[in-house]
N, C-alpha and C positions, 0 to 999 in steps of 0.2 A: 517427199523432198526435202532434205537436210534442213535441219530447223524448224520447219514447214508447222503453222496453226491451219492448215489446208484441211476442210468440211469432208474431204473427200468427195466421189464420185456421183452427183442425185442430182436430180433434175428435177423442177417445180414447175407445174403449167400453173401462169396466174388468173387466166381465164378458162381453166377447165380442170377436171377430176383428174385426168388421164398424166399417165408418168410416162416419157420418153425413155425410150435407151439412144442416148446421140454420141456419135462421136467425138470430142473435145474440139478435136481440128475443124469441126463445122460449125463453131460458134465463133462467129463475127466479130461481133461487139463485146466489150471488156467495161465494164462501169470503177470507175478507180476512185477512189481517196486517199491525201497525204495531210498530214498531220506535219509542222516544221517546227522548228525552234523559234523562227521570228519571219519575217516575209521580205526576206532581200537572197534571192538564191545566191548572192554572191560572196555573203558571209556567213548567212544561219544554213539551218543543215537538216535533214531529214529525218523526224521522230516515228515518226509511223507510216505505211504503206496497207494500205485495206483492197482487194478485187474482187470480181466477181462475173464469171462468162458468163454472157446469155445470148441469144438471138431472136428474133422479132417473125411470129408469123400469122396469120389471121385469124389464127384461133386465140394470139395470145402472146405471152412473153415468154419466153423458156429459161428459167437459168439454170447454170450447169455450177463448174467448179468455185468452190469459196475459199479467199484464200489473205492473212492478215500475218504481219511483224511488226514489232517493236523494235526501233533500231538507238544504239549508244553514240550521238553525237562526240565530236570530240570536242565540242564547246559546251560551258553548263547553261541547263536550262532555265528560263525564266521561270518564276514561281507561277509566274500569269497564266503560262503558257501549261504547266503542270492542271491550273484548275481550271481552266477554257477546256482543255482535254481530257481530264480525268484520267490519264495514263498519269503512274506513280513514281520515285524515285529508285524506287527496288527494281521493277519492272526494267529501267533503261539502265540500270546498273549490271542486270546478268545478258542485256540485249547484245546481238553481234553487231559491226560497222556495217553499212548499210553496204562499204563494197566487196564483203560477201558475197552477196546477191546479184551484183552489179551483172552476170550471166543468167544467172536463173530468170531474172526479170526481164534482160532483153530478149531472152528464148521463147518465155510468155509474154510479151508485149508486142514483138517488132510488125507482125500481121495484125495484128489487131485493128476494129476504128475504137480508139477510147470514149466514153460518154462520160460525164461529170457534171456537178452545177458549178457552174465558174470554173472551167479548167485552166484557166492562164498561170499561176502559181504552180498548180501542181507539176504540168509539163515543163514548165522551167526549170523547176526543182528536178525531174527525173534525168533532164538531160545535161543538167547540172553534174550528174550524179555518175553519168557514160550511160546512161539506159538507150537503147533502140529503141527508135519508136518506127512507127508508120508513117507518123506524119497526119492523119487523118485523125480528129476529135468533133465529139457532137458535144455541144455547151445549152444542157438539158436549160439554164437559167434563160435563152434565146429564145426558143420554145415559150416557156412560162410568162415572159415579158410582154408576147404579141395574144398567147390565147388568153391572158388572165389581164387583160390591161388595167380591170379597175383594182386588184388585190393590193392590201395597201403594203406588204411586205412578201419580199422575191426569200427571203433566209429558208434555206432549207427546213429547219427547222420549225417557224409557222407552216410552212406550207403543210407539212407533216400532220402539224394538228390539224388547219382549216380542213381537211380532205379525212380527218380522224383516220390515219395510214398512222399504225405503231412504231415509234420512231425508238428503237434501243440503243444506247450506246450512241444519246447523239454526241456527236464533237471527234468521235471514236474513229478510225479509218475505215471500217469494213461495214460498221452501220450506218453512214453515209453512204458509202457505196450503194449497199443495195434499198437506202432508200430514195438514192436518184432513181432506181432502175424503175421503183413501184409510182415515182414524180412521173419518168418519161411512159409511163404506160396509163397512168392517168391523163396526159396532156396529147395523147395519140389518141385518146379518147372522147377528148374533150373536140379534137380537132373533127373529129368524126359525126359529131353531134351537132357540127356547123348549120346552117342552113346552106343549099347546093352553091347559092348565088354568091357566098360571103366566098367560097371554097373554091371558087371559080375568079373572082377577084382578086384573092390571096396567091392561086398560081401563078395570072400574068404579072403578077409581081416577082413571084417566086424563079419564075424564067428569067426577068432579067439581073441576077446575080447569082453566085456559086456558093450555094449551105452545104455540108457536110450532110444535116437532117432532112435535106430535099424530102429523097427518096423514101421517105419514112412516113410520110404522109400519104404514100402512094397505097398503104398496107389498108385493108379495108377490116377495121377495126371495128368493136363492138362502140356507138354511140356513150358518151356517160358523160353523167350531169358535171357543169362546171360549180355548183353551190358547193357549200360549207358550212362547217363552226367558223363562224368570226368571234376573232378572240377581243373587237373593240365594240362587240354588241352591247348594247342597254339589255338586251334579251325583250323578257315580254311582261316587264315590269311595266304599270302605267297606273295613272294618278290621274283622276279626272276631276278632283276637285278644286272648285274655284276661289282664288287669293282677291280679296279686297285690293281695289286700287284708288282709295278715297285719298290717299296722303302722297308725298312727293316720293320719299323712299317708302320701298316693301323692302324689312327682311324674312325672306321666306326660309320657315325650318325645313325644305325635302331640296337639300343639295344636289341630289342624285337626278332630279327629275324636273329641276327647275325652269330648266327655258322651255319644257314640255305644258307645266302648269300655266308659266306665264300667257306663250301662245294661246293655249286654248282658252283664259281668263279674255284674254285679246278677241277674241271671235266671240266675243257675246257683248262685246260693244258695237257703239254704229261711227267712235272715230275711226280712221284710220291710223293704224299705228307702223315704225318702222323699229321692228326687235335689233337692237344691235348684239351681237355676242363675238365669243374671245375667239373661237374656233372655226374656218369655214366648213369643215367637216360636217358639225354640226348644225351648219347652216341648211348643209344640202342633206344631213338625218335628217328634221324636224321638216323639207321640203318633201321628202320620200314619203313619210306617214303621212302629208297632206294637211299639216298645220298652221305651215306661212309660205309663200313663193316666195324663193331663192331670188338676192339680186345679187350679182357681179359684178366686178371692174373690170374692165376691157381685156385688159390683158388675162383676165381668167373667161373670155364667152371664146364659145369654138366659132371660126370663121370656115365653113365647106369649101366656100371658094377659094381663100386662099390656101385649105389643107391642097384641094385639086392641082393646084399650080404646083404647088410642093412634089406631090405622087407624080405629075407630069416628068419633073427634072431631076427626079432623086435616080441616083447611078451611086453611090457606095455602098455597102452590106450595110453598115447603120444607119441609114438613108432608108433603105429598102424594108428592112427591119421596123423601122419606127413607122413607115405609112402600114405596115400590116398590122401594126398594134393599133393605128386610129380604126382602118380597116373594122375589122373585127368590134372595136369602141362602139365606131358610130352606127355599126348594121345591130348591135343585140345589147348594148344598153339602156336602161331604163329613162336616159334624159342625155341630148346632146347640145343641150345650152350651155353647160357651162365644162371646162376642162377639167375642174378640179377633182373629180374623183379619177380621173387616170393617172395612175401613180409613174411618175416619171421622175422617184430621186435617183433613182441607181440608173437609167439609161432614158433619154428621148430627152430631158432637160434641155439639152443643146439646142433643140428643134422646137421647140415650143411656140415662139415667135413665129411660125411661121406656120400656124394653124387657129390664131388665136388674134384679137381686135376685132371682134364681133360687134354689130352694131348694138348698142346699148337701145332696153324700149323701155319705158313704167310701168312698173307695176301695175294691176289689174285689181291683186286681192284686196282686203279689209286688212290682211296683218300679212306683210313681207319682213324679209329679214335679212338680214348679211355681216359679215364678219368686221369689229374692230378699221381694217385697214380700207376695207370699201368704202365704207361709211365716209372716211377721210376724203377720198375720190368723191364719193356723192356730193358731200357738204361743198366742197371746192368749188364742184360744179353747176350747184345748187339744184340736184335733182333733188325727186322725192320730198319735199318739201311742205306738200300740202297735208304731211303726217306727223302727228305726235313719234317723239325720240324714247323708245323704252333701254335702258343701258342697262343691258346686264352685266351683273359684278362688277360692282365699282370697282374694289379693290385690282380687278384685270383688268378694267379699264384703262383705270391712273397708272400703275405700272406699262400698261401699252406706252398711252401716250409718254409717259417717263421714258421708259428705253427703248420705245418704239420712234420714238421721236430721235432718237440716239445713232448719228453716224459713227459706222465704225469699218475700217479698214484692217484685216491681219493677214497676215506673211499664208495661213493655208488658202484663204479664200481668194489672193493674188494667184497662187496656184493652180488654182483648183480651176479657175474661169481661163486662164492662159494656155491650158492642160486640155479645156473645149474641145479649142482649135487643132492643136495637134498632143497626141499623150505621148512623149519619149518612150516611156514604158513597157507603150500595149503596140505604138506604129499605128494606133486607128487614129484618124481625123485628115484635116489638108495637110498631105504630106510636102507639098509644093513649097509650105511656110515652115519648116522644121529648122531652118538654118534662123528663121526670124524668130520663132518660140523657144528655141533654146538659149539664143541671147537674151533677148524678152526674161527668159527662168534666171540665168545667169545675174541679171540687174538685180533682180526680185532679192535672191537671195544675199547680195550684195547690201542694198539698204536695210533688208529688214537685222543680217548681220550686225551693222551700225545702230539700228537702234536697239536691240539690244543688248551692246557694248555699251550705249550710252548709259542707259536703263541702270547696270551692273556698276557703272562709276560712280553714278551718281544716287544712288538711294540702294544702299547694302542690304537696310534692313526691310525692305518691302518690295513685291514686286510689279508696284506700279510710282508713276510720278508723273505730279500736273505738266504739263508743256511749256506753261509759264517759270516754273519754277527750272526747270532744265534748261531753259535758256541761260537764265540766271547763271546756275551751277556749273554748268559747260557750254560757255558760249562758241570758244572755237570748234568744239563737236558739236553744236547746236548748229553755226551755220553750214559745215561740213555734209547735215545731215538735209538740210534745205538743199542747200546743191545737189545733193545724188538723188535726192526726190523730183526736182526739177529735170534732171537728168533721165528718169525712171519714168517718168510721165510722157516724155516725148517719145519713148521706145513703145509706151502702151500706148502714144497713141495711133504712133506708125503702124502698129504690129494693128490695131484694131480698124484700122483704114483697109488695112488688105485684106483683110479678114473680115468686112463689112460685118463684125460683130460689135453691136454697140455696146457692152456690157462691157470691153474691154476699153474702149472711149469712154466710158462715164468713171472708168477707176483713174484713168487720168486725170480728171476734171477731180473729183472726189481726193484725191493726194492732194492737189493743190491748194485745195479749201480748209483743208485740214491744216494748214500751216496758217491760217491768215484768221487777224483777230475779230471776231463776236461778239456781240453785248447778249448776256442772259445763255450764255455757255461756256462750260467747261470741258477740258479737252486733254485728255493723259495716255498716258502709253501704260502698259500691262502684259506682263509675261506671265504664259499660263504654260503647263506642261504641252512643250513640243512649239510654241505660236507666240507669236507676240502681234500683241492686239492694238489698234491707235484710236479710243471714241471722243464723241465730239456729242456734246449731249444738253440739254435746256434744261436751266437747273429751275425756273418757275413754269408752270403750264396751265395756270389759272386763264389768262389772254386767250393762250393757244385754246383751250377747250369751250369758250364760252364765245370763239369766232366759228368754232364747227358748229355751236348749236342755236349760232342769232336766227337762223334763216325758216325756222323750224315749229309747228303750232305751240308745241310744249316736251318740253325735258320730265321723265318717271327716272329713279334709280331704283335699283331692285339689289340684292343682296343675300348670300345665304349665310354660310360659318363667318360671324365677325364677333366685332369689339367695339364698345361707344366710345371708346377712347381713342382710337384705330379711324372708326368713321367719321366723328368729328374732324378730323386730319385729310382724310379722303376727301371729302364731301369738298371743308374749304379748297382743296389744292386745286380740284377742279374747277373751282369760281363760284361754287353756291354759299351759300350763307346755312353756315353748321350747325345752327338753330334750328335746322328740318329735322335735326337728327332726334332733339330733343321731343319734338311732336310725334314722331311712331310713336303709337299704340302696340302691345302686342309685340314686343319683341322676341327676338328668339338670338337670341346673342350666344354664344361657344360659352354652356354651362362647365367654369373651371371646378367646379369639386367633383368634376366627372372625367378631370384627369389627374392619373395617380403619381403619385411622389413615391417614390422608393428610392431606399437610402441602399450602397452598396459598394463593395471591395471591387477593386481591377478584376479581379480573377471572377467575381461571382454575375459577369453579364451572360459567357457561356450558357450557364446554367441558367438563367433568370430566360433566356429567350426558349429552352425547350421546355419551359409549363408555359409558355403563352403559346395560340393559336395563331394557325399558318390560315391564310397567308401572311407571312408577317416582313417589317423595314425598320430595320434600323439606324437612326439619322445617328451619323460622328461629328465631333464638331471639326475635323480639318479630312483630303483627303489622305494625308500621310499615317492618320490614324484609324481611318476607312483601312488603307494599303497593310499596317499590321496587323488588326486583328484578323484580318482576311487570307495572309500568310500565318500566320499563327493556328488559325481553326477550318481551314476549309477541308483539310481531309476527312475530320471529323462530322463537319457540318454538312456535307456533301453526300454523306451516307445518310441523313438524315432528312435533307431539303432538294429541294431546285435550287441550288444554288445562284444568285446571281450576285458579282461585284463590280461597283462603279471602275470602270479603265480595267477593268477585268475581263467582262464579259461581251465586248465588244460597243458598240454606239449606244446612246443615252437612251434612241427611240425603238432599238432595237431589244433594248434587256427591259422593256415600259411594255412592249408587245409581248414578251413572252413569260413575263410575268406571269402577265394574265391568266397565260395558258393552263398552270397547274392549281391547284387548290395549294399545295405542298411548298411556295414559293416563297423563298428569303432575298432579301434585298438589304445590301451594306453598300452605303451610299450618303452624302452631303445632304445637308438643308438647298441649299445651292445646286447642287445636280437633281437633286427630285425639281425645284420648282423651275428650271428652265426648259423642262420636258415637252415634247409636242403633247404627248398624250397623259391620262392618268395610268394609275396601277394601284387599285383597290386593294383595297389590305384590311384583313381582320384585326392585325395589332400593329402599333407602331410604337417603338421604343426610340425615346429620345435618348441620348450619352449626356448631356445637357441641352437647354434652349437653345435654340439659335438666335444669334445674334449679326448685327450688320456690322462690318468695321468701318468705324470710323474714321479710319486713316485715309480712307480710299479717298481717293478727291472730291469725286461728286457729292459724298455724303460729308463733308468737310465743307464742301459751298454749298449743301442742302442747312446745315445745322447752323450757319450764321444769318441765314433770312430766318429762319424761325425761330433762334434758341430765344427769343421773347416770351411767345406767344406758346412755342412749347418747349417748355424746359425740360420735361420727360422725353423730347425729340427720341432720342436713341432708344429708350425702352417701348415706343410706339412704333417706331419700324422692325425691332427686334420682334415685337408680335404679328407684325405684318408678315413677315415670313413663318414664323409658325404656324400662322393660321395658314397660310398658300399651303404649305406642307401638306396639313392635314386635308384642305380641299384637293391637291393632286391624290392624293391616298386615300380617299373616300369612295365606297361605292354604293350598293343599297342604302346602309347605314355608314355613320363616324365611325371610325375605328376604334377600337380601348385606348385608349392613349396613355402614355408611361414617360413621366421623365426621371431619370438618376442623378441622386443626388451622389456624391462622392464623400463615404464617410472617413471623419476627419481620422 
């Protein structure tokens, strides 16, 4: 083919050593992937197309012709896209225009069933380019979502790692197209391995809808195991040593296995305990390992009766696919008490309320465990009060009460929740509410656009402003804003009533509440990249914390990586006498002598990285610094590392999951980005371009400083130390990483 990168005519039998000579016209399926300059088909353009023809037999999948081509768009390609795909500007400069291949692509694809992983945008870009398609598309993401109901990530790269499938040229079109075929093969094998009763139940649901991939499940595939390599696993590491609980606060030197060590210690005591842990997934892990009994809030407890009612009434393809996910989960998972190990982040979250609110049952084990949020629910309802509390990780618990008690409303979250009713981009959802949804989305954009304008008018130097200052500086605009909030609230309430969507109604209440005066609360508006966020946060939390602790038989506090001044402050914040910190014996605080201070010139950072052991993380002072370094060095660094960049390599959680896959990962990010992630990213080396600092101009920290300025005159230093230590926790594995702080040379 003219200008083609075709690999020619050859066939691979994936489940057999046989080679087949098959006419290309016999191939029904085409696995395809596109790379684009951006994500809006109306504005952006195709950057690369890769595809591979294949067919399916009972013996396996047979691959035929493979083809790929880079194209030269008429618009500039952002450095972020080049970094993500690995396509070079040199490749683009000599590439043809996609219009030259319109007829060729139409001829090749018009009678094929397209197969892709999350193909919505791929299809839209092809149609926008005038390529004729059959209209038949199989989405492997849909198969993965119900056949692997508990897998933590459905992105293609993570799935390839999980199944130990070599994934060359990740984010290149042909590489991803071939990976999609291997993934499809694996999914059909996993379906074949399901118990017959599960397959029968799935078939009854499939027959109620139209799914392009339904016929694929008829093949008599060789059963395949669904287990794989979990990038989030703790591995085989264990530590059976016992920790002394003679004092109210314990500082443990083993950060990596801290919760496991605490659980094993508590099992050797006679008093019943309730461990309070930061992460729900860690509660599940300890429960699965037999170290604790998991305790969960009602919204995380599975209700089989509620699900069966939902199953009987399900009609849309989304509802039916969700039902298949739950059918596989409840018949194959190790537990069905909690829905927490279900992955509902990409699909299914909108239906969660139809399968939860199970009945709470008091735990019977000597050691029980729950996450921070569940503890608040238990304490408010006075449940499990016959136990002593063991608060694991004082710093994270204080941070949770400080920021977890914060209420926040954002432009993006409003849009996300409303689009969960009906999504105008995909056409999915309750089509009968399309007009109301579109009207509400317009009101959301109008309101948050007004907030953005007001902030820019009132605070040109920073990206945030206290609500009280806004009212003083721009009283006319402020009154308009309150009026616009009331109007939007009415729209949300009306939509929530029609959609029977409780979260939309809650947004209306929270929006009105934001403009009410409340004691011990600081409220402010913040501009972030592409978003507007409205915060409401308590200033002092001691009374709040002690109120939660009051009904329990005692409270123990634990910590790992810490600093004595920071610990004094945290303990007092939670309402305890800080002198208990002075009573600690055998303290294992962060040894600052192990922190390496290195002087450097601005152009020496890249050279320093290359002398240190990977996986490594570089912490930059600001997002702008991160972007600048990434843009300048990403081509060289990608040759040596599996490179990840904040705002360049997907969402934060995706970056952290994929960082764990490779021993040669390099992450470029800010302190704030690292500390807000759900997962950890264990590194061998962490380089700080400067020690992290909190922004004391931020309204919350201003309010905090006024309260503690006499007792803690060095509060800025304490808070900055807290950010630094939390970074270390987030980036630690079995051992603390080598820590380097750079000081610029004069």
